[in-house]
C-alpha positions as CSV (number, residue, x, y, z in Angstrom):
1,M,1.2,-15.8,27.0
2,G,4.5,-14.3,28.0
3,N,5.5,-10.3,29.8
4,R,6.0,-8.7,26.5
5,E,2.8,-10.4,24.9
6,E,1.1,-9.6,28.3
7,L,2.2,-5.6,28.0
8,L,0.8,-5.6,24.0
9,A,-2.7,-6.6,25.0
10,A,-3.0,-4.8,28.5
11,A,-1.9,-1.6,26.3
12,K,-4.4,-2.3,23.5
13,R,-7.0,-2.4,26.1
14,C,-5.9,0.8,27.8
15,L,-5.4,2.5,24.2
16,Y,-9.0,1.3,24.0
17,E,-10.6,2.3,27.6
18,K,-8.5,5.7,28.5
19,G,-6.8,6.7,25.1
20,Y,-3.0,7.0,24.2
21,A,-2.0,10.3,26.6
22,R,-4.2,9.2,29.1
23,T,-2.7,6.1,30.2
24,T,0.3,5.2,32.2
25,A,3.1,3.1,32.8
26,R,1.0,2.2,35.8
27,D,-2.3,1.6,34.5
28,I,-0.6,-1.4,31.4
29,A,1.3,-2.7,34.5
30,A,-1.7,-3.1,36.5
31,A,-3.6,-4.3,33.3
32,S,-1.4,-7.2,32.4
33,G,0.8,-8.0,35.6
34,V,3.4,-7.6,34.5
35,S,6.2,-4.9,36.2
36,L,6.6,-1.8,35.9
37,A,10.1,-2.2,35.4
38,A,9.2,-4.8,32.6
39,I,8.0,-2.0,30.5
40,G,11.6,-0.9,29.9
41,Y,13.0,-3.8,29.3
42,H,10.3,-4.9,26.2
43,F,10.1,-1.8,24.9
44,G,12.2,0.9,26.2
45,S,9.7,3.4,27.1
46,K,5.5,3.7,28.0
47,D,5.2,5.5,24.7
48,A,6.9,2.7,23.0
49,L,4.5,0.2,23.7
50,M,1.9,2.4,23.2
51,N,2.9,3.0,19.6
52,A,3.3,-0.5,19.7
53,A,0.0,-1.2,20.8
54,R,-1.9,0.9,18.2
55,I,0.4,-0.4,15.2
56,E,-0.6,-3.6,16.3
57,A,-4.5,-2.1,16.6
58,I,-4.6,-1.0,13.3
59,G,-3.5,-4.2,11.9
60,E,-6.3,-5.9,13.6
61,W,-8.9,-3.6,12.4
62,W,-7.5,-3.7,9.3
63,E,-7.6,-7.5,9.4
64,E,-11.6,-7.2,10.1
65,L,-12.2,-4.7,7.6
66,G,-10.3,-7.0,4.7
67,R,-13.1,-10.2,6.2
68,T,-16.1,-7.8,6.3
69,L,-15.3,-6.5,2.6
70,A,-14.4,-10.1,1.4
71,A,-17.8,-11.2,3.0
72,D,-19.9,-8.3,1.3
73,A,-17.8,-8.0,-2.4
74,D,-19.8,-8.3,-5.0
75,P,-17.8,-9.7,-8.0
76,D,-20.2,-7.8,-10.7
77,A,-19.8,-3.9,-8.8
78,D,-18.0,-1.5,-11.3
79,P,-14.8,0.6,-10.2
80,M,-16.7,3.0,-8.6
81,E,-19.7,0.9,-6.4
82,R,-16.6,-0.7,-5.4
83,F,-15.0,2.6,-3.9
84,E,-18.4,3.7,-2.5
85,A,-18.6,0.2,-0.3
86,I,-15.5,0.1,0.7
87,W,-15.7,4.0,2.1
88,T,-18.9,2.9,3.7
89,R,-17.8,0.2,5.6
90,V,-14.2,1.8,6.4
91,V,-16.4,4.6,8.2
92,E,-19.0,2.3,9.7
93,S,-15.5,1.2,11.0
94,F,-15.1,4.1,12.5
95,D,-17.6,3.8,15.7
96,T,-16.5,0.6,17.4
97,H,-12.6,1.5,17.1
98,R,-13.0,5.4,17.6
99,P,-10.5,5.5,20.6
100,L,-8.0,4.0,18.1
101,W,-8.9,6.9,15.5
102,T,-8.7,9.3,18.7
103,A,-5.2,8.1,19.8
104,S,-3.5,8.3,16.1
105,F,-4.5,11.8,16.1
106,E,-2.9,12.0,19.7
107,L,0.0,10.1,18.5
108,I,0.4,12.6,15.5
109,A,1.4,15.6,17.7
110,Q,3.8,13.7,19.3
111,L,6.1,13.0,16.5
112,D,8.5,16.0,16.8
113,R,9.7,14.9,20.1
114,A,9.8,11.1,19.5
115,P,11.5,10.4,16.1
116,E,11.8,6.4,17.2
117,V,8.1,6.2,16.9
118,R,8.5,8.4,13.7
119,T,10.0,5.9,12.3
120,A,7.6,3.7,13.2
121,V,4.4,5.1,12.5
122,A,6.0,6.1,8.7
123,D,7.0,2.3,7.9
124,A,3.4,1.3,8.9
125,Q,2.1,4.6,6.7
126,E,4.2,2.9,4.0
127,R,2.6,-0.8,4.0
128,A,-0.7,1.0,4.5
129,R,-0.1,2.9,0.9
130,L,0.7,-0.7,-1.0
131,G,-2.6,-1.9,1.4
132,L,-5.0,0.2,0.9
133,A,-3.9,0.5,-3.2
134,A,-4.4,-3.4,-2.7
135,L,-8.4,-3.3,-0.6
136,F,-9.3,-0.5,-3.2
137,H,-7.6,-2.1,-6.7
138,G,-7.3,-5.8,-5.7
139,L,-4.6,-7.2,-7.8
140,D,-5.3,-5.3,-11.0
141,P,-1.9,-5.9,-13.6
142,A,-2.4,-2.1,-14.7
143,L,-0.9,-1.1,-11.3
144,D,3.1,-1.6,-10.7
145,E,4.2,-0.9,-7.3
146,K,4.8,2.6,-8.0
147,Q,1.8,3.1,-9.4
148,A,0.3,1.5,-6.1
149,R,2.2,3.0,-3.8
150,V,0.5,6.4,-5.6
151,V,-2.9,5.6,-5.8
152,G,-2.6,4.2,-2.0
153,S,-1.1,7.8,-0.6
154,F,-4.3,9.6,-2.4
155,Y,-6.2,7.1,-0.5
156,L,-4.1,7.7,2.6
157,A,-4.7,11.1,2.3
158,L,-8.9,10.8,2.1
159,L,-8.7,8.4,5.5
160,P,-7.8,10.8,8.1
161,G,-9.6,13.9,6.7
162,V,-12.2,11.4,6.6
163,M,-11.9,10.1,10.0
164,A,-11.0,13.7,11.6
165,Q,-14.4,14.7,10.2
166,W,-16.4,12.1,11.7
167,L,-14.2,11.9,15.3
168,I,-15.2,16.0,15.2
169,D,-19.2,15.8,13.6
170,P,-20.2,12.2,12.7
171,E,-23.5,13.4,11.9
172,H,-21.9,15.7,9.0
173,A,-18.8,13.7,8.2
174,P,-19.5,12.1,4.9
175,T,-20.7,9.2,3.8
176,G,-19.6,6.0,1.4
177,H,-22.2,7.3,-1.0
178,D,-20.7,11.4,-0.2
179,L,-17.1,10.5,-1.5
180,A,-18.5,8.9,-4.7
181,E,-20.3,11.3,-5.6
182,A,-17.6,14.0,-4.9
183,L,-15.2,12.0,-6.6
184,R,-17.7,11.7,-10.0
185,T,-17.9,15.7,-9.7
186,I,-14.2,15.7,-9.5
187,V,-13.6,13.3,-12.6
188,A,-16.2,14.9,-14.6
189,D,-14.9,18.2,-14.0
190,V,-11.8,17.2,-14.6
191,G,-12.3,15.6,-17.9
192,S,-14.2,17.9,-19.2
193,G,-11.7,20.2,-19.0
194,R,-13.2,23.0,-17.8
195,Q,-12.0,26.3,-16.2
196,V,-12.9,26.7,-12.9
197,A,-13.0,30.7,-12.2
198,Q,-10.6,32.2,-11.0
199,E,-11.6,35.5,-8.6
């Protein structure tokens, strides 16, 4: 493994052990056994390295989640059962990856001061939209790329909201079942055309 890879692996370890904001360049250099100057040479800055580590860690989480869902998949599940099963697995994964999600929220607070990080996160977010659409809808031929992007945006909007609730209060955060029940209620209300009372 070269210096760049060593730094990236060390940054991921630091991300999980210390969090995004508390990790210093010296922490990463010490954990990697690579010189401090190598961070600037390979990544430009400690923040750029930490962002690369976070994006790679999210990719690893995504692959792990995909393997778990593939192993647990029920081919006879209807779309609502699939929705509930996927969200159940996503919420369960928050526990083992808590430092990663905490780091994600820390990173959001820094985006205005780091345009290069904002660009990298925006690119990752765009890939996540299409990935989430594929995760929940498979290779549904009824979804063209534009629809997949819109549907994926819906799931991407849910993800940090559910995650934030879980990080703050896991005991009362919504489960996969809760989210499915909420969606059933919303669909029933929208389908009925019932007007919500205006105050």
